[in-house]
C-alpha positions in Angstrom: 0.0 0.0 0.0 2.8 2.4 0.9 4.7 1.6 -2.3 1.5 2.2 -4.3 1.1 5.6 -2.7 4.7 6.4 -3.3 4.4 5.4 -7.0 1.2 7.4 -7.4 2.8 10.5 -5.8 5.8 10.2 -8.1 3.5 9.8 -11.1 1.6 13.0 -10.1 4.8 14.9 -9.5 6.3 13.8 -12.8 3.2 14.9 -14.7 3.0 18.3 -12.9 6.7 18.9 -13.8 6.0 17.8 -17.4 3.0 20.1 -17.7 5.0 22.9 -16.1 8.0 22.5 -18.5 5.7 22.4 -21.5 3.8 25.5 -20.4 7.1 27.3 -19.7 8.4 26.4 -23.2 5.2 27.8 -24.7 5.5 31.0 -22.7 2.4 30.3 -20.5 2.1 30.3 -16.7 1.8 26.6 -15.6 -0.6 25.5 -12.9 0.5 26.7 -9.5 0.2 24.4 -6.5 -2.0 25.6 -3.6 1.1 26.1 -1.6 2.3 28.9 -3.9 -0.9 30.7 -4.6 -0.8 34.3 -3.5 -3.3 35.4 -0.9 -5.3 37.1 -3.6 -5.4 34.0 -5.7 -6.5 31.9 -2.7 -9.5 34.2 -2.2 -10.2 34.2 -5.9 -9.4 37.9 -6.3 -12.2 39.0 -3.9 -9.6 40.3 -1.4 -6.2 41.8 -1.1 -4.0 40.7 1.9 -3.2 42.9 4.9 0.5 44.0 5.1 1.6 41.3 7.5 0.0 38.6 5.4 1.7 39.9 2.2 5.0 40.0 4.0 4.5 36.5 5.3 4.2 35.4 1.7 7.3 37.3 0.7 9.3 35.6 3.6 8.1 32.2 2.3 9.5 33.1 -1.1 12.8 34.2 0.5 13.0 30.9 2.3 12.5 29.0 -0.9 15.0 31.1 -2.9 17.4 32.7 -0.4 20.2 33.1 -2.9 18.0 35.2 -5.2 15.7 37.2 -2.9 16.5 39.4 0.1 14.3 41.6 2.3 15.9 45.0 2.9 14.5 47.3 5.6 14.9 51.0 4.7 12.8 53.0 7.2 9.7 53.3 9.3 6.4 54.9 8.6 4.9 57.6 10.8 3.1 54.9 12.9 6.2 52.8 13.2 5.7 50.1 10.6 8.8 48.8 8.8 9.4 49.9 5.2 11.1 47.3 3.1 12.4 46.6 -0.4 12.4 43.1 -1.8 15.6 42.7 -3.8 15.5 40.0 -6.5 18.9 39.2 -8.1 19.6 35.9 -9.9 23.2 35.5 -8.8 22.7 36.5 -5.1 24.5 39.9 -5.5 22.5 42.4 -3.4 25.0 45.2 -3.1 24.1 48.2 -5.3 27.7 49.3 -6.0 28.6 45.8 -7.2 25.4 45.6 -9.3 26.1 49.0 -11.0 29.7 48.1 -11.5 28.5 45.0 -13.4 26.3 47.2 -15.6 23.1 45.4 -14.5 20.0 47.7 -14.7 18.0 48.1 -11.5 14.2 48.3 -11.8 12.3 49.7 -8.9 8.6 48.7 -8.6 6.6 50.8 -6.1 3.2 49.7 -4.9 0.6 51.1 -2.6 1.6 54.8 -2.6 -2.3 55.1 -2.8 -3.2 51.8 -0.9 -6.8 51.7 -2.3 -5.1 51.2 -5.7 -3.4 48.0 -4.7 -3.3 45.8 -7.8 0.5 46.3 -8.1 1.1 44.6 -4.7 -0.7 41.5 -5.7 0.7 41.4 -9.2 4.2 41.8 -7.8 3.8 38.9 -5.4 2.8 36.7 -8.3 5.6 38.0 -10.4 8.1 37.5 -7.5 6.9 33.8 -7.3 7.2 33.3 -11.0 10.7 34.8 -11.2 12.2 32.6 -8.5 9.9 29.7 -7.5 8.0 28.5 -10.6 10.7 30.0 -12.8 8.2 30.8 -15.6 9.5 34.4 -15.6 13.1 33.6 -14.6 14.3 35.3 -17.9 13.2 38.7 -16.3 16.3 38.4 -14.1 18.8 37.6 -16.9 20.3 41.1 -16.6 18.0 43.1 -14.5 17.9 43.4 -10.7 14.4 44.1 -9.4 13.4 46.0 -6.3 9.8 45.5 -5.2 8.3 47.7 -2.6 5.2 45.7 -1.7 3.6 48.7 0.0 5.0 52.2 0.3 2.2 53.9 2.2 1.8 51.1 4.8 -0.1 53.2 7.4 -2.7 54.1 4.8 -2.7 50.4 3.6 -3.8 49.3 7.1 -6.6 51.9 7.4 -8.9 49.3 5.8 -12.5 49.7 4.8 -14.9 48.6 2.1 -15.8 52.3 1.6 -12.4 53.7 0.7 -12.8 53.9 -3.1 -16.3 54.8 -4.2 -15.2 54.8 -7.9 -13.6 51.3 -7.8 -14.8 47.8 -8.5 -13.2 45.7 -5.8 -11.5 44.2 -3.9 -13.9 43.8 -1.0 -11.8 46.0 1.3 -8.9 48.3 0.6 -6.6 50.9 2.2 -6.8 54.7 2.5 -5.2 57.2 0.1 -3.0 59.2 2.5 -0.4 58.4 5.1 -0.8 58.9 8.9 -0.4 62.7 8.7 -3.1 62.8 5.9 -0.4 63.7 3.3 -0.6 62.3 -0.2 2.8 60.8 -0.7 2.5 61.2 -4.5 2.6 65.0 -4.0 5.5 64.9 -1.7 8.6 64.0 -3.7 10.1 67.5 -3.9 9.0 69.1 -0.6 9.4 65.9 1.4 7.2 66.8 4.3 6.5 63.2 5.3 8.9 60.8 7.1 8.2 58.3 4.3 9.3 60.7 1.6 12.5 61.5 3.4 13.4 57.9 3.8 12.4 57.1 0.2 14.9 59.7 -1.0 17.7 58.1 1.0 16.8 54.7 -0.3 16.5 56.0 -3.9 20.0 57.5 -3.6 21.4 54.3 -2.3 20.1 52.2 -5.2 19.8 54.9 -7.9 17.5 52.7 -10.1 17.7 52.6 -13.9 14.0 52.4 -14.3 11.1 53.3 -12.0 7.5 52.0 -12.0 4.7 53.3 -9.9 1.5 51.2 -9.8 -1.8 53.0 -9.6 -5.5 52.7 -10.5 -7.5 55.4 -12.4 -10.4 57.6 -11.6 -12.2 59.3 -14.4 -14.0 58.1 -17.6 -15.2 54.6 -18.5 -13.7 52.9 -21.5 -12.6 49.6 -22.9 -9.0 49.5 -21.7 -8.2 47.6 -18.5 -4.5 48.8 -18.6 -3.5 52.4 -19.1 -0.1 54.0 -18.6 1.7 57.3 -18.8 5.4 58.1 -19.6 7.2 61.4 -19.9 9.2 62.4 -22.9 9.0 66.2 -23.0 11.8 68.8 -23.4 12.7 68.8 -19.7 13.8 65.2 -20.0 17.2 63.9 -21.2 16.7 63.6 -25.1 18.1 60.1 -25.4 15.9 58.7 -22.6 12.9 60.6 -23.9 13.4 59.1 -27.3 13.8 55.6 -25.9 10.6 55.8 -23.9 8.6 57.2 -26.7 9.9 55.2 -29.7 11.1 51.9 -28.2 9.5 51.2 -24.8 6.0 52.4 -25.7 5.4 50.3 -28.8 7.0 47.2 -27.2 4.8 47.2 -24.1 1.6 48.1 -26.0 2.1 45.1 -28.4 3.2 42.7 -25.6 0.3 43.6 -23.2 -2.3 43.4 -26.0 -0.9 40.1 -27.1 -1.4 38.7 -23.6 -5.1 39.3 -23.9 -5.4 42.5 -22.0 -6.2 45.9 -23.6 -3.7 48.7 -23.1 -4.0 52.4 -24.0 -2.8 55.8 -23.0 -3.8 57.1 -19.6 -7.1 58.9 -20.0 -7.1 61.4 -17.1 -10.1 63.5 -18.1 -12.6 62.8 -15.3 -16.1 63.9 -16.3 -14.9 65.6 -19.5 -15.5 64.1 -22.9 -12.5 62.1 -24.2 -13.8 62.4 -27.7 -12.8 66.0 -27.8 -9.2 64.9 -27.5 -6.6 64.2 -24.9 -4.4 67.0 -23.7 -1.6 65.2 -22.0 0.6 66.7 -19.2 4.2 66.3 -18.3 4.6 65.2 -14.7 5.9 67.8 -12.2 8.5 66.6 -9.8 6.0 66.4 -6.9 4.9 63.1 -8.5 6.9 59.9 -8.4 7.5 59.6 -12.2 7.8 63.4 -12.5 10.6 63.3 -9.9 12.5 60.8 -12.1 12.9 63.6 -14.8 15.4 65.8 -12.8 17.0 62.6 -11.5 17.8 61.6 -15.2 15.9 58.4 -14.9 13.0 57.0 -17.0 9.8 56.1 -15.3 6.4 54.7 -16.1 3.1 55.4 -14.3 0.7 52.4 -14.3 -3.0 53.2 -14.2 -5.3 50.1 -14.1 -8.9 50.9 -15.0 -10.9 51.2 -11.8 -14.2 49.7 -13.1 -12.7 46.4 -14.4 -12.9 43.5 -12.0 -10.0 43.0 -9.6 -8.8 39.7 -11.3 -8.6 41.5 -14.6 -6.8 44.4 -13.1 -4.2 42.3 -11.2 -3.6 40.2 -14.3 -3.2 43.3 -16.5 -0.8 44.9 -14.0 1.2 41.7 -14.0 1.5 41.6 -17.8 2.6 45.3 -18.0 5.3 44.7 -15.4 6.4 41.6 -17.3 6.6 43.5 -20.6 8.6 46.4 -19.0 11.1 44.0 -17.5 11.4 42.1 -20.8 12.3 45.4 -22.6 14.7 46.5 -19.8 16.5 43.1 -20.1 16.7 43.4 -23.9 18.0 46.9 -23.8 20.0 46.5 -20.5 23.3 47.8 -21.9 21.7 50.6 -23.7 19.6 51.8 -20.8 22.5 51.8 -18.4 24.7 53.7 -20.8 21.9 56.3 -21.4 21.4 56.9 -17.7 25.2 57.3 -17.1 25.5 59.6 -20.1 22.6 61.8 -18.8 24.3 62.1 -15.5 27.6 62.9 -17.1 26.0 65.6 -19.3 24.4 67.2 -16.2 27.8 67.3 -14.4 29.6 68.7 -17.4 27.1 71.4 -18.0 27.3 72.5 -14.4 31.0 73.3 -14.5 30.4 76.7 -16.2 27.6 79.3 -16.2 26.2 79.8 -19.7 23.3 82.3 -19.8 22.3 80.9 -23.2 21.9 77.3 -21.9 18.3 76.9 -20.8 16.6 74.3 -18.7 12.9 73.7 -19.1 11.1 73.9 -15.7 7.5 74.1 -17.0 6.0 72.6 -20.2 2.7 72.4 -22.0 1.5 70.5 -25.1 1.5 72.5 -28.3 -1.5 72.7 -30.6 0.1 70.0 -32.8 -2.0 66.8 -32.4 -1.4 63.2 -33.3 -4.3 60.8 -34.1 -5.2 58.2 -31.5 -7.7 55.3 -32.1 -9.7 55.5 -28.9 -11.6 52.5 -27.6 -14.4 53.9 -25.5 -18.0 53.3 -24.6 -20.9 55.3 -25.8 -22.6 57.4 -23.2 -25.9 59.2 -22.6 -26.0 62.6 -21.1 -29.1 63.6 -19.2 -30.0 66.5 -17.0 -29.9 65.5 -13.4 -32.8 66.5 -11.1 -30.4 65.9 -8.2 -27.4 68.0 -9.1 -28.9 70.2 -11.8 -25.9 69.3 -14.0 -25.4 67.0 -16.9 -25.1 63.3 -15.8 -22.9 61.0 -17.8 -24.3 57.5 -18.1 -22.0 54.9 -19.8 -23.9 52.3 -21.9 -21.0 49.8 -22.4 -21.9 49.9 -26.1 -18.5 49.8 -27.8 -17.3 53.0 -29.5 -14.3 53.3 -31.8 -13.2 56.8 -32.6 -10.1 58.6 -33.9 -9.4 61.5 -31.6 -6.6 64.0 -31.3 -3.9 63.6 -28.7 -1.9 66.7 -27.7 1.4 65.4 -26.4 4.0 67.4 -28.3 5.4 69.3 -25.3 7.0 72.7 -25.5 8.8 74.7 -22.8 6.7 77.4 -21.2 9.2 78.5 -18.6 13.0 78.1 -18.7 16.0 79.2 -16.7 19.7 79.2 -17.3 21.2 77.3 -14.3 24.0 79.2 -12.5 27.4 77.9 -11.7 26.1 77.5 -8.1 23.4 78.6 -5.7 24.1 80.0 -2.2 21.5 79.6 0.5 21.9 81.6 3.7 22.6 79.4 6.7 19.5 80.6 8.6 17.1 79.0 6.1 17.7 75.6 7.6 14.5 73.9 6.5 15.3 74.7 2.8 18.8 73.3 3.2 17.5 70.2 5.0 15.3 69.3 2.0 18.3 69.7 -0.4 20.3 67.3 1.9 17.4 64.8 1.9 17.5 64.8 -1.9 21.2 63.8 -1.9 22.3 67.2 -3.2 25.9 67.8 -2.5 26.7 71.1 -0.7 29.7 73.0 0.6 29.6 75.4 3.6 31.1 78.9 3.7 33.9 79.2 6.2 33.4 82.9 6.9 30.8 85.6 6.4 30.6 86.8 2.8 28.9 89.8 1.2 28.7 90.3 -2.5 26.5 91.3 -5.4 24.6 88.2 -6.7 21.9 87.4 -9.2 18.6 86.8 -7.4 14.9 87.7 -7.8 12.2 90.0 -6.5 8.9 88.2 -6.3 5.3 89.1 -6.0 3.4 86.2 -4.4 0.1 84.8 -5.6 -1.0 82.3 -3.0 -3.2 79.3 -4.0 -6.8 79.9 -2.8 -7.3 76.5 -1.2 -5.4 74.3 1.2 -3.3 71.8 -0.6 -1.3 69.1 1.1 -1.3 70.9 4.4 0.0 74.1 2.8 -1.2 77.3 1.1 1.1 77.1 -1.9 1.5 79.7 -4.7 0.0 79.4 -8.1 0.0 75.7 -7.8 -2.7 73.1 -8.3 -3.0 69.3 -8.6 -2.3 67.4 -11.8 -3.5 68.5 -15.3 -2.7 72.1 -14.6 -2.6 74.2 -17.8 0.9 75.5 -18.0 0.6 77.1 -21.4 0.0 80.6 -20.0 2.1 80.6 -16.8 3.0 84.1 -15.6 6.3 84.2 -13.6 6.0 85.7 -10.1 9.7 86.8 -9.9 11.8 89.3 -11.8 15.6 88.8 -12.0 17.7 91.4 -10.3 21.2 91.9 -8.9 21.5 92.7 -5.2 24.3 93.0 -2.6 23.5 90.3 -0.1 25.0 89.1 3.1 25.7 85.4 3.7 26.8 84.2 7.2 29.4 81.6 7.8 27.9 78.1 7.3 25.8 79.2 4.4 25.2 76.3 1.9 26.7 76.6 -1.6 25.2 74.2 -4.1 27.5 73.6 -7.1 25.8 72.6 -10.4 28.5 70.1 -11.5 26.8 67.2 -9.8 24.4 64.5 -10.7 21.5 65.9 -8.7 21.9 69.4 -10.1 18.5 69.5 -11.8 16.8 68.6 -8.5 18.5 71.6 -6.9 17.3 73.8 -9.7 13.7 72.7 -9.3 13.9 73.4 -5.6 15.7 76.8 -5.7 14.3 78.5 -8.8 11.3 80.2 -7.3 9.1 79.9 -10.4 9.7 76.2 -10.8 6.4 74.3 -10.1 7.6 72.5 -7.0 10.1 75.0 -5.6 10.6 75.9 -2.0 9.0 79.3 -2.7 6.0 77.7 -4.4 5.5 75.4 -1.4 5.7 78.2 1.2 9.2 77.6 2.6 10.0 81.3 2.1 6.6 82.8 3.0 8.2 85.1 5.6 10.0 87.2 3.0 6.6 88.4 1.7 5.4 89.7 5.1 5.6 93.4 5.8 6.8 93.9 9.3 7.0 97.7 9.7 4.0 100.1 9.1 3.1 103.7 9.5 0.2 105.1 11.5 -2.3 106.9 9.3 -1.9 110.2 11.1 1.9 110.1 10.4 1.4 108.9 6.8 -1.0 111.8 6.1 1.8 114.3 6.9 4.3 112.3 5.0 2.1 112.1 1.9 1.6 115.8 1.8 5.3 116.4 2.0 6.1 114.0 -0.8 3.3 115.4 -3.1 4.7 118.9 -2.7 8.3 117.8 -3.4 7.8 115.3 -6.3 5.5 116.3 -9.2 6.1 113.0 -10.9 5.0 111.1 -7.8 1.9 113.3 -7.6 1.0 112.5 -11.2 1.5 108.7 -10.6 -0.7 108.8 -7.5 -3.5 110.7 -9.2 -3.4 108.4 -12.2 -3.8 105.4 -9.9 -6.7 107.0 -8.0 -8.5 107.7 -11.3 -7.9 104.2 -12.9 -8.1 101.9 -9.9 -11.5 102.0 -8.1 -10.5 99.6 -5.5 -7.4 101.6 -4.7 -9.3 104.8 -4.7 -11.8 103.5 -2.2 -9.2 102.1 0.2 -7.9 104.9 2.5 -5.0 102.8 3.9 -3.9 101.6 0.5 -3.7 105.3 -0.6 -1.6 106.2 2.4 0.5 103.0 2.0 1.3 104.2 -1.6 3.5 106.9 0.0 5.0 104.7 2.6 6.1 102.3 -0.2 7.6 105.1 -2.2 9.5 106.5 0.9 12.9 105.6 2.4 11.1 103.9 5.3 9.9 101.0 3.1 11.4 97.6 3.6 13.8 97.2 0.7 14.0 93.4 1.3 10.3 92.8 1.1 9.9 90.1 -1.6 13.6 89.8 -2.1 14.6 86.2 -2.6 17.6 85.5 -0.3 19.1 82.7 -2.4 21.8 83.9 -4.7 22.8 82.6 -8.1 26.5 82.6 -8.6 28.2 82.8 -12.0 31.5 81.7 -10.4 32.8 80.3 -7.2 35.8 82.6 -7.2 36.0 84.6 -4.0 33.5 82.6 -2.1 35.0 81.4 1.2 34.5 77.6 0.9 35.7 74.6 2.9 
């Protein structure tokens, strides 16, 4: 009896292995034993595992393949949960310096920055298994090293409810969008207010990935695609990397994902608007994960699974897109590594001198030039709602095929010529701390220094609603129209004082573009825009009205030109004319008593480092 059972077990195992080998040869995923089903597969895609359950599965994979997988802690969330990366390397090398020395591309897969959008976690667990346990995707490790962050926003992930995503079709329960301070981590890459963002920046600098993937789920319109994505290739990106993403990566992943049985298309981020009018794409600002890759000279891809497709389809589509990207990275491994290094070298070389004619694009917008796009949508009815009083879009799920224009030919709308270096006064410690968090290299002045420097005088325009815990300037969320941006700051030269210990930021370094985005006040995610310099716009000295009345009369009598200017403003500006204090302040602002530093940006732009007392 025992021998019969042994023979039967051997027969079953032999046939399972045979089926597995045949499926692998045909490029198909073989049947997975119950022992290796992911938690989501076990519950038949009705659920997504809690963080501890997901990590338990990862540890089982590590135990099964310890020479290929390593769990690497890299920080803690605000609520004390451990942030980890899962490093997957076929030859057991887990040291970033050794991996880069061997010219192996590093791919960083980030999941759960918005934990309600959690398909990437479950797709990554299945992909991890198939790379090192079932081996059906072992080829994805031929040259690439993969870092999987199962969940970035763990605190939000553990705030579980079935009511966290009203727009989404499953799973049964999911996490919350923001972290424990109610900050959206995908708006925090430049300002780095959260503890998670600060630790991510250090981890990113340690590994310096060659390709970055951020897994999300859409809101917005209904359409046929279950997989959508976005990549950046505008004029603010390194030209070679932009061309590779646009002309090589994009067609490969579209064909590969479509061939897998899923339907992939461009990210349609138009909400309640009508996609048939065309898609006006946007280049990601560096507050976003993939937008932050641009000044870091690294390519990135935003995954956006379609919210209304069922969870099994979304997890499967995410898996196929990750697979396709990794296939392309392995195929182009040498080319990708060389392009990234060349982009870094070009940034360093350009920073060695100050060339006023060399411009860097800080804001972009699509031109009026459109390319055709065959859009696979659903027909919709529009009815007048008796509830809202507005038009109600009702999707019919009747297939609709339409050629629409896509506006994705990006042009610069605001540029600057980076200086040889910036100098930040020592007292602006929070600004300097953010630079340090980004890995920007700085030198300190060894003595007080006073000199004429290039800088700006700025007139602030604060945003009218609270955004990410701040009242930023002229700044909104994604899909902001940058085509008519009006700068707040005018270039000037001023004699400024810098105490000992002030931070000097040379531009001949790899992270120079990050520093430019942080220190140029009109950049979309600069320290000025996010309110780090708000105090320079506050008037601290005032005149009492009875004193200003006397001063005004003296100035009017002495200066006919000032008198004419005042009268013109009274006659042309009704609001000014009706505001008694504004009229008196006009004379204070034109007097020697005014604060000549009001709105004066304290950061200097240096054309040379000569004469600056440095370490």
